[in-house]
TORMARNU-125500 format. One line per field, with one value per residue (C-alpha): residue number from 1; residue in three letters; x, y, z. Coordinates in steps of 0.05 Angstrom, whole numbers, always signed. Layout:
residues N
resi = NUM / ...
resn = ALA / ...
east = X / ...
north = Y / ...
up = Z / ...
end
This chain:
residues 404
resi = 1 / 2 / 3 / 4 / 5 / 6 / 7 / 8 / 9 / 10 / 11 / 12 / 13 / 14 / 15 / 16 / 17 / 18 / 19 / 20 / 21 / 22 / 23 / 24 / 25 / 26 / 27 / 28 / 29 / 30 / 31 / 32 / 33 / 34 / 35 / 36 / 37 / 38 / 39 / 40 / 41 / 42 / 43 / 44 / 45 / 46 / 47 / 48 / 49 / 50 / 51 / 52 / 53 / 54 / 55 / 56 / 57 / 58 / 59 / 60 / 61 / 62 / 63 / 64 / 65 / 66 / 67 / 68 / 69 / 70 / 71 / 72 / 73 / 74 / 75 / 76 / 77 / 78 / 79 / 80 / 81 / 82 / 83 / 84 / 85 / 86 / 87 / 88 / 89 / 90 / 91 / 92 / 93 / 94 / 95 / 96 / 97 / 98 / 99 / 100 / 101 / 102 / 103 / 104 / 105 / 106 / 107 / 108 / 109 / 110 / 111 / 112 / 113 / 114 / 115 / 116 / 117 / 118 / 119 / 120 / 121 / 122 / 123 / 124 / 125 / 126 / 127 / 128 / 129 / 130 / 131 / 132 / 133 / 134 / 135 / 136 / 137 / 138 / 139 / 140 / 141 / 142 / 143 / 144 / 145 / 146 / 147 / 148 / 149 / 150 / 151 / 152 / 153 / 154 / 155 / 156 / 157 / 158 / 159 / 160 / 161 / 162 / 163 / 164 / 165 / 166 / 167 / 168 / 169 / 170 / 171 / 172 / 173 / 174 / 175 / 176 / 177 / 178 / 179 / 180 / 181 / 182 / 183 / 184 / 185 / 186 / 187 / 188 / 189 / 190 / 191 / 192 / 193 / 194 / 195 / 196 / 197 / 198 / 199 / 200 / 201 / 202 / 203 / 204 / 205 / 206 / 207 / 208 / 209 / 210 / 211 / 212 / 213 / 214 / 215 / 216 / 217 / 218 / 219 / 220 / 221 / 222 / 223 / 224 / 225 / 226 / 227 / 228 / 229 / 230 / 231 / 232 / 233 / 234 / 235 / 236 / 237 / 238 / 239 / 240 / 241 / 242 / 243 / 244 / 245 / 246 / 247 / 248 / 249 / 250 / 251 / 252 / 253 / 254 / 255 / 256 / 257 / 258 / 259 / 260 / 261 / 262 / 263 / 264 / 265 / 266 / 267 / 268 / 269 / 270 / 271 / 272 / 273 / 274 / 275 / 276 / 277 / 278 / 279 / 280 / 281 / 282 / 283 / 284 / 285 / 286 / 287 / 288 / 289 / 290 / 291 / 292 / 293 / 294 / 295 / 296 / 297 / 298 / 299 / 300 / 301 / 302 / 303 / 304 / 305 / 306 / 307 / 308 / 309 / 310 / 311 / 312 / 313 / 314 / 315 / 316 / 317 / 318 / 319 / 320 / 321 / 322 / 323 / 324 / 325 / 326 / 327 / 328 / 329 / 330 / 331 / 332 / 333 / 334 / 335 / 336 / 337 / 338 / 339 / 340 / 341 / 342 / 343 / 344 / 345 / 346 / 347 / 348 / 349 / 350 / 351 / 352 / 353 / 354 / 355 / 356 / 357 / 358 / 359 / 360 / 361 / 362 / 363 / 364 / 365 / 366 / 367 / 368 / 369 / 370 / 371 / 372 / 373 / 374 / 375 / 376 / 377 / 378 / 379 / 380 / 381 / 382 / 383 / 384 / 385 / 386 / 387 / 388 / 389 / 390 / 391 / 392 / 393 / 394 / 395 / 396 / 397 / 398 / 399 / 400 / 401 / 402 / 403 / 404
resn = UNK / UNK / UNK / UNK / UNK / UNK / UNK / UNK / UNK / UNK / UNK / UNK / UNK / UNK / UNK / UNK / UNK / UNK / UNK / UNK / UNK / UNK / UNK / UNK / UNK / UNK / UNK / UNK / UNK / UNK / UNK / UNK / UNK / UNK / UNK / UNK / UNK / UNK / UNK / UNK / UNK / UNK / UNK / UNK / UNK / UNK / UNK / UNK / UNK / UNK / UNK / UNK / UNK / UNK / UNK / UNK / UNK / UNK / UNK / UNK / UNK / UNK / UNK / UNK / UNK / UNK / UNK / UNK / UNK / UNK / UNK / UNK / UNK / UNK / UNK / UNK / UNK / UNK / UNK / UNK / UNK / UNK / UNK / UNK / UNK / UNK / UNK / UNK / UNK / UNK / UNK / UNK / UNK / UNK / UNK / UNK / UNK / UNK / UNK / UNK / UNK / UNK / UNK / UNK / UNK / UNK / UNK / UNK / UNK / UNK / UNK / UNK / UNK / UNK / UNK / UNK / UNK / UNK / UNK / UNK / UNK / UNK / UNK / UNK / UNK / UNK / UNK / UNK / UNK / UNK / UNK / UNK / UNK / UNK / UNK / UNK / UNK / UNK / UNK / UNK / UNK / UNK / UNK / UNK / UNK / UNK / UNK / UNK / UNK / UNK / UNK / UNK / UNK / UNK / UNK / UNK / UNK / UNK / UNK / UNK / UNK / UNK / UNK / UNK / UNK / UNK / UNK / UNK / UNK / UNK / UNK / UNK / UNK / UNK / UNK / UNK / UNK / UNK / UNK / UNK / UNK / UNK / UNK / UNK / UNK / UNK / UNK / UNK / UNK / UNK / UNK / UNK / UNK / UNK / UNK / UNK / UNK / UNK / UNK / UNK / UNK / UNK / UNK / UNK / UNK / UNK / UNK / UNK / UNK / UNK / UNK / UNK / UNK / UNK / UNK / UNK / UNK / UNK / UNK / UNK / UNK / UNK / UNK / UNK / UNK / UNK / UNK / UNK / UNK / UNK / UNK / UNK / UNK / UNK / UNK / UNK / UNK / UNK / UNK / UNK / UNK / UNK / UNK / UNK / UNK / UNK / UNK / UNK / UNK / UNK / UNK / UNK / UNK / UNK / UNK / UNK / UNK / UNK / UNK / UNK / UNK / UNK / UNK / UNK / UNK / UNK / UNK / UNK / UNK / UNK / UNK / UNK / UNK / UNK / UNK / UNK / UNK / UNK / UNK / UNK / UNK / UNK / UNK / UNK / UNK / UNK / UNK / UNK / UNK / UNK / UNK / UNK / UNK / UNK / UNK / UNK / UNK / UNK / UNK / UNK / UNK / UNK / UNK / UNK / UNK / UNK / UNK / UNK / UNK / UNK / UNK / UNK / UNK / UNK / UNK / UNK / UNK / UNK / UNK / UNK / UNK / UNK / UNK / UNK / UNK / UNK / UNK / UNK / UNK / UNK / UNK / UNK / UNK / UNK / UNK / UNK / UNK / UNK / UNK / UNK / UNK / UNK / UNK / UNK / UNK / UNK / UNK / UNK / UNK / UNK / UNK / UNK / UNK / UNK / UNK / UNK / UNK / UNK / UNK / UNK / UNK / UNK / UNK / UNK / UNK / UNK / UNK / UNK / UNK / UNK / UNK / UNK / UNK / UNK / UNK / UNK / UNK / UNK / UNK / UNK / UNK / UNK / UNK / UNK / UNK / UNK / UNK / UNK / UNK / UNK / UNK / UNK / UNK / UNK / UNK / UNK / UNK / UNK / UNK / UNK / UNK / UNK / UNK / UNK
east = -2 / +27 / +50 / -24 / -71 / -63 / -79 / -153 / -167 / -120 / -125 / -167 / -145 / -145 / -195 / -181 / -188 / -182 / -250 / -235 / -248 / -317 / -295 / -235 / -287 / -330 / -267 / -229 / -298 / -305 / -245 / -258 / -316 / -270 / -218 / -283 / -331 / -287 / -310 / -380 / -390 / -369 / -417 / -476 / -457 / -463 / -520 / -566 / -547 / -569 / -638 / -653 / -627 / -682 / -727 / -741 / -751 / -797 / -843 / -838 / -869 / -924 / -895 / -870 / -799 / -829 / -874 / -816 / -765 / -794 / -853 / -840 / -834 / -792 / -815 / -886 / -878 / -829 / -880 / -934 / -896 / -873 / -957 / -987 / -931 / -926 / -979 / -986 / -1004 / -1022 / -1017 / -980 / -1031 / -985 / -937 / -966 / -941 / -912 / -938 / -923 / -901 / -877 / -851 / -783 / -762 / -732 / -751 / -704 / -709 / -792 / -779 / -741 / -779 / -847 / -791 / -786 / -854 / -887 / -836 / -837 / -902 / -876 / -905 / -887 / -857 / -834 / -800 / -770 / -725 / -711 / -672 / -641 / -617 / -577 / -557 / -526 / -490 / -463 / -440 / -398 / -361 / -360 / -331 / -287 / -266 / -237 / -212 / -165 / -149 / -115 / -105 / -97 / -134 / -133 / -158 / -214 / -250 / -252 / -269 / -327 / -346 / -346 / -389 / -438 / -429 / -447 / -493 / -538 / -532 / -597 / -626 / -576 / -636 / -694 / -739 / -699 / -644 / -576 / -558 / -578 / -541 / -485 / -477 / -474 / -432 / -377 / -369 / -367 / -309 / -275 / -285 / -255 / -194 / -188 / -189 / -254 / -299 / -347 / -380 / -367 / -412 / -463 / -463 / -460 / -523 / -561 / -543 / -570 / -636 / -634 / -627 / -614 / -553 / -520 / -516 / -436 / -420 / -429 / -388 / -331 / -330 / -329 / -276 / -235 / -248 / -233 / -170 / -146 / -167 / -121 / -57 / -68 / -63 / -74 / -134 / -157 / -168 / -207 / -289 / -303 / -272 / -320 / -380 / -362 / -361 / -418 / -454 / -445 / -499 / -552 / -591 / -608 / -607 / -664 / -702 / -693 / -720 / -766 / -793 / -800 / -845 / -890 / -894 / -914 / -866 / -826 / -742 / -725 / -793 / -760 / -721 / -801 / -824 / -777 / -776 / -838 / -836 / -782 / -711 / -678 / -595 / -582 / -518 / -533 / -557 / -621 / -573 / -537 / -602 / -615 / -555 / -558 / -636 / -591 / -547 / -604 / -648 / -668 / -690 / -695 / -623 / -627 / -603 / -549 / -516 / -533 / -494 / -433 / -448 / -437 / -382 / -347 / -351 / -312 / -258 / -254 / -269 / -195 / -166 / -193 / -154 / -88 / -69 / -3 / -8 / -65 / -124 / -151 / -191 / -257 / -261 / -247 / -293 / -355 / -338 / -334 / -405 / -434 / -418 / -444 / -507 / -523 / -487 / -521 / -596 / -648 / -695 / -706 / -644 / -645 / -636 / -573 / -536 / -576 / -551 / -486 / -484 / -455 / -393 / -364 / -287 / -293 / -286 / -215 / -174 / -205 / -204 / -121 / -110 / -142 / -101 / -44 / -68 / -69 / -112 / -136 / -148 / -175 / -239 / -251 / -253 / -304 / -351 / -356 / -379 / -431 / -465 / -471 / -489 / -560 / -580 / -590 / -604 / -664 / -676 / -700 / -738 / -776 / -768 / -752 / -806 / -786 / -783 / -710
north = +5 / +67 / +127 / +161 / +121 / +133 / +217 / +235 / +265 / +275 / +350 / +354 / +324 / +371 / +367 / +346 / +392 / +343 / +328 / +256 / +264 / +235 / +176 / +164 / +163 / +109 / +71 / +66 / +47 / -14 / -33 / -35 / -66 / -127 / -118 / -137 / -179 / -244 / -210 / -188 / -262 / -290 / -238 / -264 / -336 / -319 / -282 / -327 / -390 / -357 / -342 / -399 / -426 / -382 / -397 / -480 / -474 / -420 / -461 / -523 / -490 / -451 / -382 / -346 / -330 / -251 / -227 / -253 / -210 / -156 / -148 / -156 / -101 / -52 / -56 / -60 / +20 / +26 / -4 / +34 / +93 / +92 / +74 / +129 / +180 / +198 / +201 / +133 / +141 / +81 / +68 / +3 / -39 / -81 / -32 / +40 / +100 / +80 / +111 / +78 / +142 / +129 / +188 / +151 / +129 / +165 / +184 / +166 / +93 / +88 / +141 / +101 / +45 / +90 / +116 / +32 / +16 / +88 / +64 / -9 / -63 / -90 / -82 / -38 / -102 / -127 / -46 / -64 / -117 / -91 / -24 / -61 / -117 / -62 / -24 / -99 / -101 / -27 / -32 / -90 / -64 / -15 / -43 / -84 / -14 / +13 / -48 / -55 / +13 / +23 / -67 / -96 / -140 / -207 / -157 / -132 / -202 / -214 / -164 / -163 / -232 / -223 / -167 / -214 / -283 / -232 / -276 / -224 / -207 / -232 / -163 / -143 / -182 / -154 / -91 / -53 / +17 / -15 / -43 / +32 / +80 / +28 / +44 / +116 / +103 / +74 / +116 / +175 / +139 / +128 / +196 / +226 / +166 / +194 / +261 / +278 / +322 / +353 / +285 / +260 / +319 / +298 / +219 / +241 / +284 / +228 / +178 / +230 / +210 / +145 / +118 / +164 / +123 / +157 / +215 / +168 / +194 / +267 / +265 / +220 / +276 / +335 / +303 / +300 / +361 / +400 / +348 / +375 / +446 / +461 / +410 / +437 / +515 / +514 / +466 / +528 / +557 / +508 / +512 / +439 / +417 / +475 / +451 / +383 / +397 / +441 / +393 / +331 / +336 / +376 / +303 / +285 / +333 / +375 / +311 / +320 / +381 / +376 / +316 / +346 / +410 / +354 / +334 / +380 / +385 / +433 / +439 / +370 / +345 / +293 / +256 / +249 / +228 / +175 / +160 / +153 / +87 / +71 / +94 / +140 / +143 / +120 / +116 / +44 / +43 / -1 / -53 / -62 / -72 / -123 / -164 / -165 / -201 / -238 / -264 / -278 / -318 / -348 / -315 / -327 / -344 / -276 / -241 / -280 / -269 / -208 / -199 / -241 / -182 / -124 / -155 / -174 / -107 / -76 / -119 / -105 / -22 / -29 / -80 / -27 / +38 / -3 / -24 / -5 / +19 / +67 / +69 / +121 / +183 / +169 / +103 / +103 / +172 / +127 / +62 / +94 / +136 / +69 / +35 / +88 / +91 / +12 / +12 / +68 / +60 / +36 / -4 / -65 / -96 / -155 / -106 / -72 / -116 / -102 / -22 / -48 / -74 / -12 / -16 / -59 / -24 / -70 / -130 / -104 / -132 / -204 / -182 / -165 / -233 / -273 / -252 / -264 / -337 / -409 / -420 / -475 / -439 / -386 / -433 / -468 / -400 / -381 / -438 / -451 / -365 / -384 / -446 / -399 / -341 / -399 / -419 / -357 / -330 / -359 / -372 / -299 / -301 / -365 / -375 / -325 / -261 / -199 / -149 / -136
up = -7 / -13 / +40 / +10 / +32 / +107 / +79 / +115 / +42 / -23 / -48 / -112 / -189 / -232 / -289 / -353 / -411 / -462 / -498 / -495 / -416 / -425 / -462 / -422 / -354 / -378 / -409 / -342 / -307 / -358 / -329 / -259 / -261 / -300 / -258 / -201 / -243 / -194 / -131 / -149 / -177 / -108 / -83 / -128 / -122 / -37 / -38 / -84 / -53 / +21 / -19 / -39 / +29 / +51 / -18 / +3 / +77 / +56 / +11 / +54 / +125 / +76 / +73 / +8 / +2 / -38 / +25 / +68 / +18 / +1 / +38 / +123 / +181 / +157 / +79 / +98 / +119 / +57 / +9 / +44 / +40 / -38 / -57 / -15 / +11 / +85 / +135 / +170 / +246 / +285 / +360 / +375 / +390 / +446 / +484 / +525 / +495 / +423 / +374 / +300 / +250 / +182 / +185 / +216 / +161 / +106 / +37 / -10 / -10 / -40 / -76 / -122 / -118 / -128 / -186 / -216 / -204 / -247 / -304 / -306 / -300 / -226 / -167 / -108 / -75 / -128 / -151 / -79 / -85 / -151 / -120 / -62 / -104 / -147 / -93 / -53 / -133 / -124 / -55 / -79 / -124 / -86 / -31 / -75 / -105 / -44 / -20 / -86 / -87 / -14 / +3 / -65 / -108 / -62 / +3 / -41 / -64 / +2 / +45 / -5 / +2 / +89 / +73 / +25 / +83 / +141 / +191 / +184 / +100 / +89 / +100 / +40 / -2 / +23 / +13 / +72 / +54 / +83 / +19 / -23 / +47 / +35 / -27 / -34 / +36 / +1 / -58 / -18 / +18 / -53 / -84 / -25 / -27 / -89 / -77 / -109 / -47 / -83 / -101 / -33 / -6 / -62 / -53 / +16 / +13 / -18 / +25 / +85 / +51 / +53 / +133 / +202 / +219 / +138 / +188 / +193 / +121 / +120 / +194 / +139 / +99 / +133 / +187 / +123 / +88 / +144 / +164 / +85 / +103 / +162 / +127 / +58 / +53 / -20 / -3 / +23 / -36 / -71 / -71 / -90 / -19 / +23 / -23 / -7 / +68 / +62 / +17 / +64 / +121 / +85 / +68 / +130 / +165 / +112 / +122 / +210 / +195 / +144 / +183 / +240 / +221 / +179 / +246 / +288 / +318 / +304 / +304 / +334 / +326 / +285 / +350 / +375 / +319 / +338 / +410 / +406 / +362 / +440 / +395 / +424 / +434 / +506 / +506 / +523 / +576 / +548 / +503 / +574 / +610 / +553 / +553 / +630 / +623 / +575 / +613 / +686 / +637 / +578 / +509 / +433 / +394 / +364 / +418 / +435 / +366 / +364 / +428 / +395 / +342 / +391 / +415 / +348 / +323 / +380 / +371 / +293 / +313 / +347 / +313 / +254 / +289 / +306 / +238 / +203 / +164 / +189 / +150 / +122 / +171 / +128 / +146 / +206 / +222 / +187 / +228 / +295 / +282 / +264 / +316 / +375 / +344 / +335 / +407 / +439 / +412 / +459 / +443 / +379 / +402 / +346 / +298 / +322 / +269 / +210 / +232 / +236 / +165 / +126 / +170 / +120 / +135 / +204 / +151 / +134 / +191 / +187 / +100 / +111 / +158 / +112 / +56 / +85 / +90 / +52 / +17 / +47 / +121 / +69 / +38 / +118 / +136 / +82 / +82 / +153 / +140 / +82 / +134 / +183 / +143 / +105 / +171 / +220 / +146 / +139 / +214 / +223 / +169 / +175 / +247 / +294 / +312 / +321 / +284 / +233
end
């Protein structure tokens, strides 16, 4: 790895003067896709096998795989917003004081679903799956591109494979927002490390319209641009750096403010919407309380797996921070914010692994370790992870009775 990969964000590259610049960019994109093809093939094989395993069991027990993937839990809310827009408020039938308001869901994913359903003969549910699957493919390509630039082709391929074989990777095949956020986030990070702060800011703006925890992308962009401005006096006169930093938080902040006023709660009304859902940031008090319950009592397997995944996330974050050469600042900031939000949020304990799904930099230490291992060791580890991922994904969708 070259020394400049440890720099938080490189200075913007000069714009090419030739009229053939667009042709060259297309050619570079094709070449990049060609290099990524083996990794994307492995990823597609992993996800298709995972879906096929889940589908076989679903049909066996009399449930429809398309419904499980496209119209369950949050997928029901996204399809409702795609059909009718915002405005649905429902009191919880089981928990006193909990009110479900669809303003809790950010607009980019249902907006794309509505667009696909409008211009194609697909239903809203099928359109949601198409958007999610295309987003997952774009995310896998971005993870490879960023991994290849920083760590080489072998590590990049393993990084994609590990992301596709996470225990909860079935979410990447569902009509959920995590694949879309991951795609926008990884390409924003790629833009940063390749000296394109304006592109990074624009992609961060879009990511901020996808999910609440996409504020992590804005944090990475703003911190990187701020450090570049501090270190490089020439960058202080480059409007792209300033514009990238200014654009980065606009998507997230814009929706939070709009939803707050739409809910009637004013500037910070969105956080009241989340609180009424039972979701708030309490610095992990509720999570620790639930872990204690799991230690002294009994509960579903998914909760114990969640504890293990959170523990591994903290260990991986420490290893990422200690990695030499140092990882680029954007990756570290992005991963830290995602882990803090996932661990520090209250309620919906079983959903925390899903909140960590976009945190692909946490897989870097494992990918680098496997890149140095013998082929037999790699095959054994990948096979074990595949078996666990396919089994656990099937369990989550067909057996577990808890929100994902």
